[in-house]
C-alpha positions in Angstrom: -50.2 174.4 -66.6 -48.2 172.4 -69.1 -49.3 168.9 -70.0 -46.8 166.2 -69.1 -45.0 164.7 -72.0 -44.8 160.9 -72.2 -41.4 159.4 -71.6 -39.7 158.2 -74.6 -36.9 155.7 -74.6 -33.9 156.6 -76.7 -31.3 154.2 -78.0 -29.2 154.5 -74.8 -32.0 153.2 -72.5 -32.6 149.7 -73.9 -33.0 146.4 -71.9 -31.4 143.0 -72.2 -32.2 141.0 -75.3 -33.6 137.5 -75.0 -30.3 136.0 -76.1 -28.4 137.9 -73.4 -30.8 136.7 -70.7 -30.6 133.1 -72.0 -26.8 133.2 -71.9 -26.8 134.6 -68.4 -29.2 131.8 -67.3 -26.9 129.2 -68.9 -23.8 130.6 -67.2 -25.7 130.7 -63.8 -26.9 127.1 -64.4 -23.4 125.8 -65.1 -22.0 127.5 -62.0 -24.9 126.2 -59.8 -24.3 122.6 -61.2 -20.6 122.8 -60.5 -21.2 124.1 -57.0 -23.7 121.4 -56.2 -21.2 118.7 -57.4 -18.5 120.1 -55.2 -20.9 120.1 -52.2 -21.9 116.6 -52.9 -18.3 115.4 -53.1 -17.6 117.2 -49.8 -20.5 115.5 -48.1 -19.4 112.1 -49.4 -15.8 112.7 -48.3 -16.9 113.8 -44.9 -19.1 110.8 -44.4 -16.4 108.4 -45.5 -13.8 110.0 -43.2 -16.3 110.0 -40.3 -17.1 106.3 -40.7 -13.5 105.4 -41.1 -12.5 107.3 -37.9 -15.3 105.8 -35.8 -14.6 102.3 -37.2 -10.9 102.6 -36.3 -11.8 103.6 -32.8 -14.2 100.6 -32.5 -11.4 98.3 -33.8 -8.8 99.8 -31.5 -11.1 99.4 -28.5 -11.7 95.7 -29.4 -7.9 95.0 -29.7 -7.3 96.7 -26.3 -10.1 94.7 -24.7 -8.3 91.5 -25.8 -4.9 92.9 -24.6 -6.4 93.6 -21.2 -7.7 90.0 -20.7 -5.9 87.9 -18.1 -5.3 85.0 -20.4 -4.2 84.6 -24.0 -7.3 84.2 -26.2 -7.9 80.9 -27.9 -8.1 80.6 -31.7 -11.6 81.6 -32.6 -13.9 83.8 -34.6 -16.9 85.7 -33.3 -19.1 88.6 -34.4 -21.2 91.0 -32.3 -23.2 94.1 -32.9 -22.2 97.2 -31.1 -23.5 100.8 -30.8 -20.8 103.4 -31.0 -21.4 107.1 -31.7 -24.7 107.5 -33.6 -24.3 104.2 -35.6 -24.6 100.5 -35.2 -21.5 98.4 -36.1 -20.8 94.8 -36.7 -17.5 93.9 -35.1 -15.9 90.6 -36.2 -12.9 89.4 -34.3 -10.7 86.6 -35.6 -8.0 85.2 -33.3 -5.4 83.2 -35.3 -2.6 81.0 -34.2 1.0 82.0 -35.0 4.3 80.0 -35.3 5.0 81.2 -31.7 2.6 79.3 -29.4 2.6 82.2 -26.9 1.4 84.7 -29.4 -1.9 85.2 -31.4 -2.7 87.3 -34.4 -5.9 89.3 -33.9 -7.9 90.7 -36.9 -10.8 93.0 -36.2 -13.2 93.8 -39.1 -15.7 96.6 -38.5 -18.7 97.1 -40.7 -21.4 99.7 -40.4 -25.1 99.1 -40.7 -27.1 101.4 -42.8 -30.4 102.8 -41.5 -32.5 99.8 -42.5 -30.2 97.3 -40.6 -29.6 95.3 -43.7 -26.3 93.7 -44.4 -23.5 96.0 -43.1 -20.8 97.3 -45.4 -17.2 96.9 -44.4 -15.4 100.1 -43.2 -12.1 99.2 -41.5 -9.9 96.3 -40.6 -7.2 96.3 -37.9 -4.6 93.5 -37.2 -2.4 93.2 -34.1 -0.4 90.6 -32.3 -1.1 89.7 -28.7 1.2 87.7 -26.5 1.2 86.2 -23.0 2.1 88.4 -20.2 
């Protein structure tokens, strides 16, 4: 029986050098950083669009509530909190007089509360004119 010979590594069977490994890690780190930045921007953009869409629906609903009222609204300003979708909103309605006595300008400002219900941040404003029927 022949004794087994130990394996010898020739010049063609060498591994990566430390420099090559460091460069590969640097490239991977740069790609991972860029990917996380793109993901973060995507999430921020999604949240902004979602909030803007929901706020526009809240404002639209408020304008339509005023249009469906029997009488022309008086000049006033009021604010109320409202739940819509998964969020809490502050809806501020301003009814302003116009040069035409049978018309009013209505401005609806919608702001969203953050999780801690501190001061809401403004998201959307909608203006419309309402007249007597």
